[in-house]
C-alpha positions, -999 to +999 in steps of 0.1 A: +498+902-050+508+913-013+494+950-021+457+936-022+437+921+011+440+886+014+414+863+004+418+837+030+438+845+060+444+822+093+453+838+124+474+820+148+451+785+138+450+758+161+431+724+156+436+696+182+418+664+186+414+644+217+426+607+211+421+579+238+450+559+245+434+534+269+397+529+286+404+559+310+431+577+297+431+605+268+452+625+252+454+659+229+471+658+192+483+693+181+469+684+145+477+724+140+494+743+166+495+782+157+496+789+117+493+818+104+487+823+069+478+847+039+464+839+002+457+866-019+436+868-051+451+846-079+481+833-055+491+799-049+505+783-017+521+751-009+516+737+022+546+710+022+550+682+050+551+642+059+519+628+062+507+638+095+524+671+092+490+688+095+488+700+063+454+688+054+439+696+085+453+732+079+430+729+044+401+717+060+398+743+085+403+768+058+371+753+043+356+752+074+349+715+075+369+714+110+363+736+139+391+756+151+402+752+186+419+786+189+423+813+162+403+823+137+398+813+098+385+847+075+373+846+040+373+877+023+375+894+056+346+874+072+351+850+101+341+813+090+331+812+128+303+836+125+286+831+094+249+834+092+235+806+075+227+823+040+266+838+043+276+803+043+259+792+016+272+818-001+310+812+011+303+773-002+299+788-038+330+808-041+355+781-021+360+748-033+379+713-032+396+691-054+401+658-035+436+630-035+414+605-048+399+605-080+380+572-080+365+583-046+351+620-050+329+612-078+296+591-074+300+562-094+259+561-101+260+596-116+270+604-150+299+630-157+274+656-166+254+648-135+285+648-113+297+682-126+259+696-125+255+687-091+267+717-074+247+738-098+216+721-089+225+719-048+229+762-048+200+758-070+218+782-100+199+786-136+172+764-154+186+732-170+197+746-202+220+772-183+232+741-165+237+721-193+260+747-207+280+759-175+293+720-174+299+719-213+323+748-200+340+737-174+343+703-192+361+720-221+382+742-199+395+708-181+402+693-215+374+667-211+366+661-251+348+655-272+320+670-243+288+652-250+308+619-251+324+623-219+297+639-200+273+608-210+299+582-194+300+569-158+336+574-134+339+539-140+345+543-176+375+569-173+410+565-169+425+577-133+441+611-147+401+617-167+384+610-132+405+640-114+398+662-140+359+657-139+368+665-102+382+699-112+353+707-138+330+697-106+348+724-084+350+751-113+317+748-126+305+772-093+332+794-109+351+796-070+373+823-060+395+800-040+402+761-045+420+738-018+436+714-038+443+679-012+472+660-034+454+665-065+480+644-081+493+619-057+470+590-070+476+595-108+504+580-133+532+606-141+522+612-176+488+627-162+505+641-131+525+669-152+498+673-176+472+680-142+495+705-132+500+724-162+463+725-163+458+736-127+482+765-135+463+774-165+432+778-144+448+800-123+460+821-149+429+825-164+400+826-141+426+844-116+414+813-085+435+811-051+445+780-050+461+761-013+479+733-029+481+703-003+514+682-013+542+662+000+560+666-032+581+699-025+593+690-062+556+702-080+553+726-056+579+744-071+564+748-106+530+756-096+531+775-061+542+811-057+553+806-021+559+776-001+552+767+031+568+737+048+550+721+079+565+698+106+539+682+136+514+712+132+534+737+128+554+760+101+591+758+101+601+776+070+580+797+042+591+821+014+589+822-022+591+789-042+621+796-062+640+806-027+627+775-004+634+747-034+673+766-042+681+779-010+668+759+019+675+766+051+658+745+079+669+714+082+635+695+076+631+715+042+668+705+030+660+665+038+627+673+019+647+682-010+672+660-004+645+634-006+637+641-043+654+620-071+683+639-088+702+633-120+730+651-106+748+632-080+773+662-073+742+685-062+754+702-027+718+695-014+725+656-016+751+658+005+737+671+037+726+643+064+694+629+062+666+629+087+674+602+119+644+580+134+608+581+126+579+611+133+574+613+167+540+600+185+520+636+177+506+627+209+533+623+229+555+651+214+594+660+230+599+693+250+614+722+228+616+719+191+596+690+177+619+685+152+652+684+174+650+644+177+653+635+142+677+672+132+709+664+119+722+695+133+705+690+165+725+715+190+727+703+229+714+726+258+693+746+232+669+727+208+657+706+234+644+736+259+621+755+240+599+761+206+620+784+183+597+809+163+594+819+129+619+850+121+624+864+089+659+860+079+658+875+044+624+893+028+598+871+028+617+839+039+611+829+074+627+800+093+617+786+127+656+775+137+680+784+164+706+780+135+693+814+127+688+839+153 
């Protein structure tokens, strides 16, 4: 995959927001602070981190839904900031999203057929017969059968897992090259969660779709993604092949995330590592130096609180931003 040109490319991406702290005072929140990423055709990258780490903002920026403060977002070598109206419409056909909440992402007053067909209507693709065929193909691809029966239902007549499958079909119907999957399994039950991940993996393999998978669950990322990017307060602290990140995590934050995953083996060495200290700092008032140092169990005084560490390649394709690895 690395030998092909990236489909989605983020170069030193910065997304800052201004928040009001009082009547006369505002502060800047660095939601994404200098993130670079390359997503190749057919590849899945999982972006992992706690709430507030910036992963959803990163994903929204990759779709052009958030205006970058700095850096740039390229899709198929085209800068999203400089697309013409016609080029942006073409981009919208090739880049889609699957959202977290299956109960809010589909119009409750439209049948499943109408909801899935809506992107085709918006982009003026095909006549009524062709749209009907493509909707049925999309519903079969996500295993919503019998198709005619499901297509005639309204969202309230489906389970949470079925609604999320309908949301996936809606993203799939345009036959996109890239899909942002923002916490797509976090609001369904455990059995549906596994089924949906297997489904997404099959869609990746069958259609060659590239996925940016946003999640707080590093365990699911291992089974779906080729690479994992770990974010903390807007910055990447570790990235590498999924199996390497899970089996040999180097950054203390990544180690703590993995230690928090339920593990039937109490002798697992990761369970014996110290967990995080305290709460996530206020993003509008970050500490100097490494932003993770107030919570780090391996904090080194006189170093970590002075400057922000940069990503370094400690082994092939495995990058870590930590002073433990010069």
